[in-house]
C-alpha positions as CSV (number, residue, x, y, z in Angstrom):
1,X,137.7,-8.7,-17.4
2,X,136.5,-12.0,-16.5
3,X,134.2,-12.7,-19.6
4,X,137.1,-11.0,-22.0
5,X,139.0,-14.4,-20.2
6,X,136.7,-17.3,-20.7
7,X,135.9,-16.1,-24.1
8,X,140.1,-15.5,-24.6
9,X,139.8,-19.0,-22.9
10,X,137.5,-20.8,-25.1
11,X,138.9,-18.7,-28.6
12,X,142.8,-20.6,-28.0
13,X,141.1,-24.2,-27.3
14,X,143.3,-26.4,-29.6
15,X,140.3,-28.3,-30.7
16,X,138.3,-25.8,-31.7
17,X,140.9,-23.5,-33.2
18,X,141.7,-27.1,-35.4
19,X,138.1,-27.9,-36.1
20,X,137.9,-24.2,-37.6
21,X,141.6,-24.4,-39.6
22,X,139.8,-27.8,-40.8
23,X,136.4,-26.2,-42.4
24,X,138.3,-22.8,-43.8
25,X,140.6,-25.7,-45.6
26,X,137.8,-27.8,-47.1
27,X,135.5,-25.2,-47.7
28,X,138.0,-22.8,-49.5
29,X,141.5,-24.5,-50.4
30,X,140.4,-28.1,-50.9
31,X,140.6,-29.8,-54.6
32,X,136.4,-30.0,-53.8
33,X,136.1,-27.1,-52.1
34,X,132.3,-25.4,-52.5
35,X,132.7,-23.5,-55.8
36,X,134.0,-26.4,-57.5
37,X,131.3,-28.5,-56.3
38,X,128.7,-25.9,-57.2
39,X,130.8,-25.8,-60.7
40,X,130.4,-29.5,-61.3
41,X,126.6,-29.6,-60.0
42,X,125.6,-26.9,-62.9
43,X,127.2,-29.1,-65.4
44,X,125.5,-31.9,-64.4
45,X,122.5,-30.3,-65.0
46,X,123.3,-29.1,-68.3
47,X,124.4,-32.4,-69.5
48,X,121.3,-33.8,-68.3
49,X,119.0,-31.4,-70.3
50,X,121.1,-32.2,-72.9
51,X,120.3,-36.0,-72.2
52,X,117.1,-35.4,-72.1
53,X,116.9,-33.4,-75.6
54,X,118.5,-35.9,-77.3
55,X,116.7,-39.1,-76.0
56,X,113.6,-37.1,-76.6
57,X,115.0,-36.2,-80.5
58,X,116.5,-40.2,-81.1
59,X,112.3,-41.0,-80.4
60,X,110.9,-39.2,-83.1
61,X,113.4,-40.0,-85.6
62,X,112.7,-43.6,-84.5
63,X,109.1,-42.9,-85.2
64,X,109.8,-40.9,-88.1
65,X,112.0,-43.6,-89.9
66,X,109.4,-46.6,-88.6
67,X,106.6,-44.0,-90.8
68,X,109.1,-43.7,-93.8
69,X,109.4,-47.7,-93.9
70,X,105.8,-48.2,-93.7
71,X,104.1,-45.5,-95.6
72,X,104.9,-45.1,-99.2
73,X,103.5,-41.9,-99.7
74,X,105.8,-40.4,-96.7
75,X,108.3,-42.2,-98.4
76,X,107.5,-40.3,-101.4
77,X,106.6,-36.8,-99.8
78,X,110.2,-36.8,-98.0
79,X,112.2,-37.5,-100.6
80,X,110.4,-34.5,-103.2
81,X,111.1,-32.4,-99.9
82,X,114.1,-33.2,-99.2
83,X,116.3,-33.8,-101.8
84,X,113.9,-32.1,-104.6
85,X,113.3,-35.8,-106.3
86,X,110.8,-36.2,-109.3
87,X,109.3,-38.6,-111.1
88,X,110.3,-38.9,-115.2
89,X,107.2,-36.6,-116.7
90,X,107.6,-33.8,-113.6
91,X,108.9,-30.5,-113.5
92,X,110.4,-29.2,-110.4
93,X,110.2,-25.0,-109.6
94,X,111.9,-24.7,-106.3
95,X,110.5,-20.9,-104.8
96,X,112.7,-19.2,-102.6
97,X,111.4,-16.9,-100.3
98,X,113.8,-13.5,-99.4
């Protein structure tokens, strides 16, 4: 019975109840609760992956542009493959795989 009274006295302590209430409010009901923070962290990681992908694509595209600006043969190859361009005395045959 004495142990029960001690436990009851600790549980009914106004400071402990205030701290527990504040913790519950911050964890579950606040605008910046744990679940929202977790979702935001996942979104940040996703956006960082996208940023890395686009930075990699930008560098590879810049290298391709530099190659096309400096090498006439690669420019001609790119124009023939991408835009089906040809010289005046040539015929182009397009083979489509099913």
